[in-house]
N, C-alpha and C positions, 0 to 999 in steps of 0.2 A: 407602535411599530410592530409588524407582524412578519413572521417568516413561515410559510406554509408549504406542505407537501400533499399532493393529491394523487393517490395510488390509482383511483378511478375518477370519472368526471363528477360524480355526486358526493364524494367524501373528501374532506380535508382535514389535516391535523397539523399542528404547528406550535411555534413558540410565539409569545407576545410579551410586550413590555409597555408600561405607561409611566409617566411622571406625574404624580399627584400630590396635592397637599390636602388630603382627606382629613376629616375631623377625628381627632384622637388617634391618629396613625403616626407611628414613628418612622415609617419607611418613606422615603421621598421617591424612589424608584421601585415600582412593583413589577415582578416578573411572573410569568405563568405559561399555561397551556391553553390551547383552543382546540375544539372539535367542532366540525361543521358538516351538515348534510344539506343538500339541495337538489332541486329539479329545475325545469325550465322557467317556472314561475315563482318559486319559493326558496328561501334559504333560512336555516335555523343554525345558530352558532352559539356555543357555550364556552365562556371563558372562565378560568379559574386562576385568580392571581395569588401568589404566595402559597402554593399548595403544600408545602412542607412545614409551615408554621401554623400556629393556632389562630392567627389573625388573618385567615384567608377570606377572600372576597370572590363572589360569584357574579357573573354578568351574563345575562341571556339576551340574545338579539334574534328577532324575527324580521326578515325582509321580504318584500314582494317586488318582483321585477315586472316591468310593463313596457310595452312598445309605444314609442312616441315619435311625432314628426320632428325631424332634426335636418339642419342644413348640411351636416356632415354625416356621411354614411356609417362611419365607425361609432357614432353615438346614438344609434337608433333604439337601444335598449337602456333604460334607466332603472335605478332601484330606489325604493322608498322604505326607510326603516319604519316598521309598524309598531313595534314593542321593544322597549329597552327596559330591563329589570335588573336592579342592583341587589 
């Protein structure tokens, strides 16, 4: 789940949460922050879960947007996650 605020088109900040059963993690629900920058073709997002405890986790995402043929005009742009790093 994500809630974001975008003061300008290319910058996003927000809150995020995920429910996981990660290895050796006592937390079932992880909460955190996200920061994202983007342009018309690329988006880079950094997530940090559990930022105020010592068991924090970082997640980096790089996405590329590309135009494709679609039967629906509102779906002409798609995204492809290129890199996920935990």
